[in-house]
C-alpha positions, 0 to 999 in steps of 0.5 A: 426571074424565069427565062422565056426561050422561044428563038434564043434566051432572052430575059422577059423585061418590062417592055414585054409585059406591056404587050400582054394587053394584046392577049385580051384580043389575040393570044397568038398575037402576044406570043408572035411578038415575043418570038420576033428577033430582037436585032436591028431589023424592025419587027414586022407590022402586027396582023390586023385585029380579029373581027369583033364578036358583036355587031359594030353598033352593039356594045358589049354591055348591051349584048350582055344585057340582052343575054341576061334578059333572055336567060331570065325570061327562059327561067321564068317560063320554066318555073311557071311551066309555060311553053312559048306560044307559036307566035313567039317561036321562029316560023318553020323553014321546011314545007313539012314543018310549016304544014304541021305548024299551020295546022296545030292548035293548043290543048292546054299548054301542049300543041296538038294537031287540030283534028286531035283536039276534039278527041282530047277534049271529049276524053276530058269531059267524058272523064269528069261528067259524073262529078262536073257539077260537084267540082264546079261547086268546089272550085268556085266555092259555089260562086258559079251558081251566082255567075249563071244567075247573072248570065240569065238575068242579062239574057232576060228570057221571055215566054215563047222564046226558042233558045239554044244553050251550047256546051250545056250538057248537064242542063245547068243553064237550060234549067235556069232559063226555063225557071225564069220563063215560068217566073215571068209568066206566072207573075204576069198571069197570076200563076196561070200557064199560058200558051206562050209559056208552053211554046217556050223551047230550050235546045241543049247542044253538047258534043259529049254524050256523057254530059248530055246523059247527066243533063237528061237524068237531072231533067227527069228528076226535076219533072221537065217534059222533054217533048215540050220544053227541052231537047237534048242534041249531040252536036258541034258548036262549030257546025250546028244543025239548026236553021238560019235565024231560028233562035231568039237566044244563044248561051254558052257557059264555060265551053267556048275555050274548049272549041278548036276554032273559036271564030267558027263557033261565033259565026255559027252562033250568029247564023242561027240567031234571029234578028234581034237575038242575043248572044251571051258567053260566060267564061273563065277569063283573065284576072286584072287585079295584080295581087289577086292574080298571083293568089289566083294562079297559085290556087289554080295550078296547085289546088284545083288539079289536086281537088280534081284528083281527090274528087274525080280521080282525074288530075290531068283533066283539071290541069288541062282546064286550068291551062286552057283558061290561060290560053283563052283570049283576054276580055278585049280580044274576045270582044273583038272576035265577037264583033268580027263575027258580025255582032253589034253592041258588044260588051263584057262584064268582069266578075270577081276581078276578071276570074270570069267574064260575061260577053254579050252581043246582038244580031241586028 
């Protein structure tokens, strides 16, 4: 057997091999034991073992398990293209970082400054305005028409009402309200136009002028008299230009997830409604059927952006639209936010397994 010489030649015997287990704790301890003089003097006591790498109450198996779970979570987030939410990240330590963190908001999966979001969202809808309704038909396979019809059915418009439709620039919801009012009035009066029907007025408010221009063009094609029944107003859902208690109804379809401060938009909706006024929101939401959710995710992230690129030449805008759905509060959380804004009798209805939801509330 090969000779191991440190102080003086000495054969490596079996007793030395028993000491090799100590190298699992400290290689220095192992070689120091081989280096001692093997005379009559007893060897000095071994140094104390090094401190444990893990806390005393955390076993090695538990530590490895925690590491593996963390790795799997990070890998899953990477595969799905997700970023950690601000609430999941460690809070910033320095004052400057804390300021930036507290004034950030989501734009899809990106974090941006609050004052930037309105501009970015505006760019999205300016880009897709001309093809917006066509893309709605394609993305939903025409189902968005049925969803909006259901929204109007829950609103139950009546002749003479003053109604505000927010983020409704293309007029899709406003036209449905007017058509329902005319239908109700004609059934009641055998087709005779009444004074209350003439008093009906729909205000379409949208922050994007390009979307409003599309709506105005469509209204002219349908023969609606803008002076008497329709008004097109460029405005912000978070700071409406209408008087307190001036509206009988408020709708917002596929728009509230794009506002920077949802709470402010809900508070404004409550402010402008009369007592007894109804709030209704139609929004893409969170699928609650497990198998269908997986199919819907694949369709959303793979098909919709590609469709947007082919139809409107803008893939990124539809990538944002898909991501913004995932960042929007789920049905229960959003219902709670509506209640906190002051509304009562708050409820919601899932359509197509939660692909969309209609939330409603009353100002009493």
